[in-house]
C-alpha positions as CSV (number, residue, x, y, z in Angstrom):
1,M,28.1,59.1,-40.1
2,T,28.9,57.2,-36.9
3,M,32.2,56.4,-35.5
4,R,31.4,52.8,-36.0
5,R,30.8,53.5,-39.6
6,T,33.6,55.8,-40.0
7,L,36.6,53.8,-38.6
8,P,35.9,50.8,-41.3
9,L,35.9,53.2,-44.2
10,L,39.0,54.9,-43.0
11,G,40.8,51.5,-42.7
12,S,39.8,50.6,-46.2
13,A,40.9,53.9,-47.7
14,L,44.3,53.2,-46.0
15,A,44.4,49.7,-47.7
16,I,43.6,51.2,-51.0
17,Q,46.4,54.0,-50.2
18,L,49.0,51.5,-49.6
19,A,48.3,49.6,-53.0
20,L,48.6,53.2,-54.5
21,M,52.0,54.1,-52.9
22,L,54.9,53.8,-55.3
23,P,57.6,51.4,-54.2
24,G,60.5,52.8,-52.4
25,A,58.7,55.9,-52.1
26,P,57.8,57.7,-48.6
27,M,54.3,57.3,-47.2
28,R,52.9,60.0,-49.5
29,A,49.1,60.5,-50.6
30,T,48.3,60.5,-54.0
31,P,45.6,62.3,-55.8
32,E,44.2,59.2,-57.4
33,L,42.9,58.2,-53.8
34,P,40.1,60.5,-53.4
35,A,39.1,60.2,-57.0
36,L,38.9,56.6,-56.9
37,L,36.8,56.6,-53.7
38,L,34.3,58.9,-55.7
39,V,34.4,56.5,-58.6
40,L,33.7,53.5,-56.2
41,I,30.7,55.4,-54.6
42,L,29.0,56.4,-57.8
43,G,29.8,53.3,-59.8
44,G,28.8,50.5,-57.4
45,G,29.5,46.9,-58.2
46,M,31.1,47.3,-61.5
47,A,33.2,50.0,-60.4
48,R,34.5,47.7,-57.4
49,L,35.5,44.8,-59.7
50,A,37.3,47.0,-61.9
51,A,39.1,48.9,-59.2
52,T,40.1,45.8,-57.6
53,A,41.6,44.1,-60.6
54,A,43.4,47.2,-61.4
55,L,45.0,47.7,-57.6
56,A,45.7,44.2,-57.4
57,L,47.7,44.3,-60.9
58,L,49.3,47.3,-59.7
59,A,50.3,45.9,-56.2
60,V,51.9,42.8,-57.9
61,Q,53.6,44.8,-60.3
62,K,55.1,47.0,-57.6
63,I,56.1,44.1,-55.5
64,A,57.8,42.2,-58.5
65,D,59.9,45.6,-59.0
66,L,60.7,45.8,-55.5
67,A,62.4,42.2,-56.0
68,M,63.9,42.9,-59.4
69,I,65.3,46.2,-59.2
70,P,67.8,45.2,-56.2
71,A,68.6,41.8,-57.7
72,L,68.8,42.5,-61.7
73,G,68.9,46.3,-61.7
74,R,65.8,46.8,-63.6
75,P,62.1,46.7,-63.2
76,F,59.8,43.5,-63.9
77,N,58.7,43.3,-67.3
78,I,55.4,41.4,-68.0
79,A,56.2,40.9,-71.5
80,A,59.3,39.4,-71.0
81,D,60.1,38.2,-67.4
82,L,57.1,35.8,-66.4
83,P,59.6,32.7,-67.0
84,L,62.1,34.0,-64.4
85,L,59.5,32.8,-61.9
86,D,60.4,29.3,-62.6
87,A,64.2,30.0,-62.4
88,A,63.8,31.9,-59.2
89,V,62.0,28.7,-57.7
90,R,64.7,26.4,-58.8
91,L,67.6,28.6,-57.5
92,L,65.7,28.7,-54.1
93,A,65.4,24.8,-54.1
94,G,69.1,24.3,-55.2
95,S,70.2,26.8,-52.5
96,F,67.9,26.4,-49.4
97,G,66.1,23.0,-50.2
98,T,62.8,22.0,-51.7
99,L,60.9,22.8,-48.4
100,A,62.0,26.4,-48.6
101,A,61.1,26.8,-52.4
102,F,57.7,25.2,-51.7
103,G,57.2,27.5,-48.6
104,A,58.4,30.4,-50.6
105,V,55.8,29.8,-53.7
106,L,53.0,29.0,-50.7
107,A,53.6,32.3,-49.1
108,A,53.7,34.1,-52.3
109,G,50.4,32.5,-53.1
110,I,48.6,33.2,-49.7
111,A,50.1,37.1,-50.1
112,L,48.6,37.5,-53.6
113,L,45.2,36.0,-52.3
114,G,45.5,38.3,-49.2
115,I,46.3,41.7,-51.4
116,A,43.2,40.7,-53.7
117,G,40.9,39.9,-50.6
118,A,41.9,43.1,-48.8
119,L,41.3,45.1,-51.8
120,W,37.8,43.5,-52.2
121,W,36.8,44.2,-48.8
122,A,38.1,47.8,-48.9
123,T,36.5,48.5,-52.3
124,G,33.3,46.8,-51.4
125,L,32.9,49.2,-48.3
126,W,33.1,52.5,-50.6
127,S,30.7,50.8,-53.4
128,R,27.9,50.0,-51.1
129,P,24.4,50.4,-52.4
130,A,23.0,54.1,-51.9
131,T,22.6,53.9,-48.2
132,G,24.9,56.5,-46.7
133,R,26.3,57.6,-50.0
134,R,26.2,61.3,-49.3
135,A,28.1,60.7,-46.2
136,R,30.9,58.6,-47.7
137,I,31.0,61.5,-50.4
138,A,31.6,63.9,-47.8
139,L,34.1,61.7,-46.2
140,A,36.0,61.1,-49.3
141,A,36.3,64.9,-50.0
142,A,37.1,65.4,-46.5
143,L,40.2,63.0,-46.7
144,G,41.2,64.8,-49.9
145,L,41.4,67.9,-48.0
146,V,43.2,66.5,-45.0
147,L,45.6,64.9,-47.3
148,L,46.3,67.9,-49.5
149,P,49.5,69.3,-47.7
150,I,51.3,65.9,-48.3
151,M,49.7,64.9,-51.5
152,S,52.0,64.4,-54.7
153,P,51.1,67.2,-57.1
154,R,51.1,64.6,-60.0
155,P,49.1,61.4,-60.6
156,E,52.3,59.2,-59.7
157,N,50.4,55.8,-60.3
158,A,48.8,56.7,-63.8
159,R,52.1,57.6,-64.7
160,Y,53.7,54.3,-63.2
161,A,51.1,52.4,-64.9
162,Q,51.7,54.1,-68.0
163,D,55.4,53.5,-67.9
164,R,54.9,49.7,-67.3
165,A,52.6,49.6,-70.1
166,G,55.2,51.6,-72.5
167,L,57.8,48.9,-71.3
168,A,55.8,45.9,-72.4
169,A,54.9,47.7,-75.5
170,E,58.5,48.4,-76.3
171,T,59.6,45.0,-75.8
172,F,57.0,44.0,-78.5
173,A,58.4,46.7,-80.8
174,A,62.0,45.5,-80.0
175,L,61.0,42.0,-81.1
176,R,60.5,42.9,-84.4
177,D,63.6,44.9,-84.8
178,V,65.3,41.5,-83.7
179,R,63.8,39.8,-86.5
180,A,64.8,42.2,-88.9
181,A,68.5,42.5,-87.8
182,A,68.6,38.7,-88.0
183,A,67.4,38.6,-91.5
184,S,70.1,41.1,-92.4
185,D,73.4,39.3,-90.9
186,P,76.6,41.1,-92.6
187,M,78.3,37.9,-91.7
188,A,76.0,35.7,-93.6
189,G,78.2,33.8,-96.5
190,R,81.5,35.0,-95.3
191,Q,84.2,32.3,-96.2
192,D,87.1,33.4,-94.3
193,L,85.8,33.7,-90.9
194,L,87.8,31.9,-88.0
195,G,90.5,30.6,-90.8
196,A,93.5,31.8,-88.6
197,I,92.7,29.6,-85.7
198,D,94.7,26.3,-85.8
199,R,93.7,24.8,-82.4
200,D,90.9,24.5,-80.0
201,V,89.0,27.4,-78.9
202,L,87.3,27.7,-75.3
203,V,84.9,30.3,-74.5
204,I,84.8,30.3,-70.9
205,F,81.9,32.2,-69.2
206,V,82.9,32.9,-65.3
207,E,79.7,33.5,-63.3
208,S,79.0,36.8,-61.8
209,Y,82.4,38.2,-62.5
210,G,82.3,41.9,-63.1
211,R,84.1,45.3,-63.0
212,A,83.8,45.3,-59.3
213,S,86.6,42.8,-58.9
214,F,88.7,45.7,-60.2
215,Q,86.9,48.7,-58.9
216,T,85.4,47.6,-55.6
217,P,88.2,47.8,-52.8
218,F,86.9,44.9,-51.0
219,H,87.0,42.6,-54.0
220,A,89.8,44.2,-56.0
221,Q,92.2,43.6,-53.1
222,A,92.0,39.9,-53.4
223,H,91.0,39.6,-57.2
224,L,93.9,41.9,-58.5
225,A,96.6,39.9,-56.7
226,T,95.4,36.7,-57.8
227,L,95.4,38.1,-61.4
228,R,98.8,39.6,-61.2
229,R,100.2,36.1,-59.9
230,A,98.4,34.5,-62.7
231,E,99.7,36.8,-65.3
232,A,103.3,36.3,-64.1
233,D,102.9,32.5,-64.1
234,L,101.4,32.5,-67.7
235,E,104.1,34.9,-69.0
236,R,106.8,32.5,-67.6
237,A,105.1,29.8,-69.4
238,G,105.3,31.6,-72.9
239,L,101.7,32.4,-73.1
240,A,100.5,36.0,-74.2
241,M,97.2,37.6,-72.5
242,R,95.2,40.7,-73.3
243,S,92.0,42.0,-71.6
244,G,89.4,44.5,-71.8
245,F,85.8,45.2,-70.7
246,L,82.5,44.4,-72.2
247,V,79.0,45.6,-71.4
248,S,76.7,42.7,-70.3
249,P,73.0,43.1,-71.0
250,T,71.9,41.8,-67.8
251,Q,73.1,42.4,-63.9
252,G,72.6,40.1,-61.0
253,G,71.2,36.9,-63.0
254,Q,70.0,35.7,-66.3
255,S,73.3,34.5,-67.5
256,W,71.8,33.2,-70.6
257,L,71.2,36.5,-71.9
258,A,74.7,37.4,-71.9
259,H,75.7,34.0,-73.4
260,A,73.1,34.6,-76.0
261,S,74.4,38.2,-76.9
262,F,77.8,37.3,-77.2
263,A,77.3,34.1,-79.4
264,S,74.3,35.9,-81.8
265,G,75.6,39.3,-82.5
266,L,72.3,40.8,-80.8
267,W,71.4,42.5,-77.7
268,V,69.4,40.0,-75.9
269,G,68.1,42.0,-72.8
270,D,65.4,39.9,-71.8
271,Q,63.7,36.6,-72.1
272,A,61.2,37.9,-74.9
273,H,64.6,39.0,-77.0
274,Y,66.2,35.6,-76.4
275,R,63.2,33.4,-77.4
276,A,63.0,35.8,-80.5
277,V,66.8,35.5,-81.3
278,L,66.5,31.5,-81.0
279,A,63.6,31.6,-83.5
280,S,65.0,33.9,-85.9
281,G,67.4,31.3,-87.6
282,R,70.5,33.9,-86.6
283,Q,73.7,32.2,-87.3
284,G,75.6,32.6,-84.1
285,L,79.4,32.2,-83.5
286,F,79.0,28.6,-82.8
287,H,77.2,28.0,-86.2
288,H,79.9,30.0,-88.2
289,A,82.6,27.8,-86.0
290,Q,80.8,24.6,-87.5
291,R,81.0,26.2,-91.0
292,A,84.6,26.8,-90.6
293,G,85.4,22.9,-89.5
294,F,85.3,23.1,-85.9
295,R,83.6,20.6,-83.6
296,T,81.3,22.5,-81.4
297,A,80.1,21.9,-77.9
298,A,78.5,23.5,-74.7
299,V,79.8,22.4,-71.4
300,M,77.0,23.4,-69.3
301,P,77.0,22.3,-65.4
302,A,74.0,24.2,-64.4
303,I,71.7,22.7,-66.9
304,T,69.8,19.6,-64.9
305,R,66.5,19.8,-66.9
306,P,65.8,19.4,-70.7
307,W,67.2,22.3,-72.9
308,P,65.6,22.3,-76.2
309,E,66.6,25.7,-76.8
310,A,70.3,24.5,-77.5
311,A,69.1,23.0,-80.8
312,H,69.2,26.6,-82.1
313,M,72.6,27.7,-81.0
314,G,75.0,25.8,-83.3
315,F,76.5,23.3,-80.8
316,D,77.3,19.6,-82.3
317,R,77.4,18.4,-78.7
318,I,75.8,19.5,-75.0
319,L,77.3,18.3,-72.0
320,A,74.9,19.0,-69.3
321,A,75.4,18.3,-65.4
322,A,74.3,14.7,-65.8
323,D,76.7,14.1,-68.8
324,L,79.9,15.3,-67.0
325,G,80.4,12.2,-65.0
326,Y,80.6,14.1,-61.5
327,R,80.2,11.7,-58.5
328,G,81.0,14.1,-55.7
329,L,78.4,16.0,-53.5
330,P,76.8,19.2,-55.1
331,F,77.8,22.6,-53.6
332,N,74.2,23.6,-53.0
333,W,72.8,24.8,-56.0
334,V,76.2,24.7,-57.9
335,T,76.3,21.1,-59.2
336,M,80.0,20.7,-59.3
337,P,83.2,22.8,-58.8
338,D,84.7,24.6,-61.5
339,Q,88.0,22.7,-61.4
340,F,85.9,19.4,-62.3
341,T,83.8,20.9,-64.9
342,L,87.3,22.0,-67.1
343,A,88.7,18.5,-66.5
344,A,85.5,16.9,-67.7
345,A,86.1,19.0,-70.7
346,D,89.4,17.8,-71.3
347,R,88.4,14.3,-70.8
348,L,84.9,14.3,-72.9
349,L,86.1,16.8,-75.8
350,R,89.7,17.9,-76.0
351,Q,91.1,14.3,-75.3
352,Q,89.0,12.5,-78.1
353,G,90.8,13.9,-81.2
354,G,89.3,14.7,-84.4
355,A,88.9,18.4,-85.7
356,P,89.6,21.3,-83.5
357,L,87.0,22.2,-80.8
358,F,85.3,25.4,-80.5
359,A,83.5,25.1,-77.0
360,Q,81.4,27.3,-74.8
361,V,82.2,26.3,-70.9
362,A,80.1,27.7,-68.2
363,L,81.9,27.8,-65.0
364,I,79.3,28.3,-61.8
365,S,81.4,28.0,-58.7
366,S,80.7,31.7,-58.3
367,H,76.8,31.5,-58.6
368,A,74.8,32.4,-55.7
369,P,74.7,31.2,-52.8
370,W,78.7,31.2,-52.9
371,V,78.7,28.6,-50.2
372,P,80.6,26.5,-49.7
373,V,83.4,27.9,-51.7
374,P,85.6,25.0,-53.2
375,R,89.4,25.2,-53.3
376,L,91.8,24.0,-55.9
377,I,93.5,20.7,-55.6
378,G,95.8,18.6,-57.9
379,W,94.3,18.3,-61.7
380,D,95.5,14.6,-61.4
381,E,93.2,14.2,-58.1
382,V,90.2,15.4,-59.8
383,G,88.9,11.8,-60.9
384,D,85.4,11.6,-60.7
385,G,84.8,14.6,-58.2
386,S,84.7,12.2,-55.2
387,A,87.7,14.2,-53.9
388,F,85.6,17.3,-53.5
389,A,82.8,15.7,-51.4
390,A,84.3,17.0,-47.7
391,M,84.4,20.6,-49.1
392,A,80.7,20.5,-50.5
393,V,79.7,19.9,-46.6
394,A,82.1,22.2,-45.3
395,G,81.6,25.6,-43.7
396,E,78.4,27.5,-43.1
397,S,75.1,26.8,-44.7
398,P,73.6,29.1,-47.0
399,Q,71.1,30.3,-44.3
400,E,73.8,31.1,-42.0
401,V,75.6,33.3,-44.7
402,W,72.8,35.0,-46.0
403,R,72.0,36.5,-42.6
404,D,74.8,38.8,-42.8
405,R,75.6,41.0,-45.9
406,E,79.1,41.5,-45.3
407,N,79.4,37.6,-45.0
408,I,77.5,37.3,-48.3
409,R,80.0,39.7,-49.9
410,R,83.1,37.8,-48.4
411,H,81.9,34.5,-49.7
412,Y,81.1,35.9,-52.9
413,R,84.7,37.5,-53.3
414,D,86.3,34.0,-52.4
415,A,84.2,32.3,-55.0
416,I,85.2,34.6,-57.8
417,D,88.9,34.4,-56.5
418,Y,88.6,30.6,-56.8
419,A,87.1,30.9,-60.3
420,L,90.1,33.0,-61.4
421,Q,92.7,30.9,-59.8
422,T,91.0,27.5,-61.6
423,V,91.2,29.3,-65.0
424,A,94.7,30.4,-64.7
425,G,95.8,26.8,-63.4
426,Y,93.9,25.3,-66.4
427,A,95.7,27.6,-68.7
428,L,98.9,27.1,-67.2
429,R,98.4,23.0,-67.3
430,H,97.9,23.5,-71.1
431,A,100.7,26.0,-71.8
432,D,102.9,23.6,-73.8
433,E,99.8,23.1,-76.3
434,A,97.8,25.9,-75.4
435,P,94.2,26.6,-76.7
436,L,93.1,29.9,-77.4
437,I,91.0,30.8,-74.3
438,L,88.4,33.7,-74.2
439,V,87.5,34.3,-70.5
440,L,84.5,36.8,-69.7
441,G,82.1,37.6,-67.1
442,D,78.6,36.8,-68.1
443,H,77.4,39.7,-65.7
444,Q,78.0,41.6,-62.4
445,A,76.7,40.5,-59.2
446,A,73.5,42.3,-57.7
447,Q,74.5,46.1,-56.5
448,G,74.2,45.1,-53.0
449,I,77.2,42.6,-53.3
450,A,79.0,44.2,-56.2
451,P,78.1,47.8,-56.1
452,D,80.8,49.4,-58.5
453,G,80.9,48.8,-62.4
454,G,77.5,48.8,-63.7
455,R,77.0,46.2,-66.1
456,D,80.6,46.2,-67.3
457,V,82.5,42.3,-67.3
458,P,85.9,41.9,-67.8
459,M,87.3,39.8,-70.9
460,H,90.7,38.0,-71.1
461,V,92.2,36.5,-74.1
462,I,95.0,33.9,-73.2
463,G,97.0,31.9,-75.8
464,P,99.7,31.9,-78.3
465,E,101.3,35.5,-78.9
466,A,100.3,35.3,-82.7
467,L,96.5,35.0,-82.0
468,V,96.0,37.1,-78.8
469,R,97.7,40.1,-80.6
470,R,94.7,40.2,-82.8
471,S,92.5,41.4,-79.9
472,A,94.7,44.4,-79.7
473,E,92.4,45.9,-82.6
474,W,89.4,45.7,-80.0
475,G,91.1,48.0,-77.7
476,F,92.4,45.1,-75.2
477,T,95.6,46.0,-73.3
478,P,98.4,43.4,-72.4
479,G,98.0,41.3,-69.5
480,L,94.9,40.0,-67.4
481,I,94.2,43.5,-66.1
482,P,92.4,45.8,-68.3
483,G,93.2,49.4,-68.3
484,T,91.4,51.6,-66.3
485,D,90.2,53.7,-69.0
486,S,89.2,50.9,-71.6
487,A,86.2,51.6,-73.1
488,A,83.4,48.7,-72.5
489,I,82.6,46.9,-75.7
490,P,78.6,45.9,-75.9
491,M,78.9,42.2,-75.6
492,D,76.7,41.8,-78.8
493,R,79.6,43.2,-80.9
494,M,81.9,40.6,-80.0
495,R,80.5,37.7,-82.5
496,D,81.8,39.9,-85.4
497,L,84.9,41.1,-83.7
498,I,85.9,37.5,-83.1
499,L,84.8,36.2,-86.7
500,Q,86.6,39.0,-88.4
501,G,89.4,39.1,-86.0
502,F,90.5,35.6,-86.6
503,A,89.7,35.6,-90.1
504,A,92.1,34.2,-92.6
505,P,93.5,36.6,-94.9
506,D,94.1,34.3,-98.0
507,G,92.8,30.8,-98.9
508,P,89.6,29.0,-99.4
509,G,86.9,29.2,-97.0
510,P,84.9,26.3,-95.9
511,R,82.2,26.0,-98.5
512,E,85.0,25.8,-101.3
513,R,86.6,22.9,-99.8
514,P,85.6,19.5,-101.3
515,A,83.1,17.3,-99.4
516,G,85.0,15.1,-96.7
517,Q,88.4,16.9,-97.2
518,A,90.1,17.6,-94.1
519,R,90.5,21.3,-93.0
520,S,94.0,22.8,-93.2
521,F,94.8,25.5,-91.1
522,P,97.2,28.5,-92.2
523,A,99.9,29.2,-89.6
524,P,98.9,31.6,-86.7
525,G,99.2,35.4,-87.5
């Protein structure tokens, strides 16, 4: 075989080898390469078509893993994660602009076409008709011999494909388990749940707030100081506090999985489980609050599009971004600062009177890209949000911040610190007629930004002593700083712990009240 024919074959073999390399692994040859070349030589056109499709799928899966593992701490699961593509595009558009998002989608499309085209070309050179077949067989064998000293002893790609296929199969099997668990709910029919609570309840999720705020020195130095000041201020105001750690089902993103796990009492680890839980008819925390006589609501400033899933979550009222009355400028992807979100919850829900409120509030100022970071103003100055306009255009742009990892970490630290100050300020503002406030992180930030703590997130219970002390049974310790040796509770256990922990010891349940009769509450504790 002439050099003119050999060089393209060697180049095409390299292209195939690149698709076979495991993500993040060194440039190691695999035993699949010479075997695949022989299959192409002997199999012709059909082998070429099958090999190109398989290699392209393998390459796309590996590229998806390279994106997912640093961001979410797990590989891409084709059975569950395809809907994340839309969420990723919207995050890009909100953070870096529509043009950047369009460019990213276009680049991804071109890359996919390029990968498929390169593999089609590469496999075509080895699967040509019979001319030169013996020479190609000899070249494939020679390549195998040359690469043997650096070749992996095992067919790594076959194992990789088997693992990913197994992951998808496990997902489908787990979905059956979700449906079975939803049908055997130990809380179904209980009459006494939440009966000990005589006031509004706010479940406040703080975006990207994780154990790193307590364990990573760079973050803890700021956050622990803020929590200690807040603890002293709240204690002086007569409020009690207890704190602990939970295990979130996600890391780096997908906050809704944490929200669903917390409320449903089922572990919702991916999008497939999320949909299965919603479709199962499972009675979540807010369904039980409805039955107990509370008004239920969700305050969701990140929701800017239709949210049909909310119909299955037990909310009487949904306040999405457009419903909160914000007239200021957005903070890039973040639609409004946390202080405005809490003020709007007061204005639209808590000051309206009626039955006590049981609401989920999602605070998003600490969501990526963490720029610009708001600052607290006087609560009486919040108004329609116009007062935040100057902050929304201050400081560096996301493009500038995200060029430097340390700058990203600083902005993340400051955004979490702002969120903690805001929640503490809100609780202090309402200390005289304190609601029961459950504050928790939804998930830890990506490991490159918050490297310590795994998937653990903090949870704080703030309110009257008679109610807060009930969380001692969960292992929560006094104050806003959990004990360093506190065992983290899986987030899906919290629904039942809350329902039972605040159950009324005596008295009729909601189903025993005559229709139309106002709810009466026992004294706290």
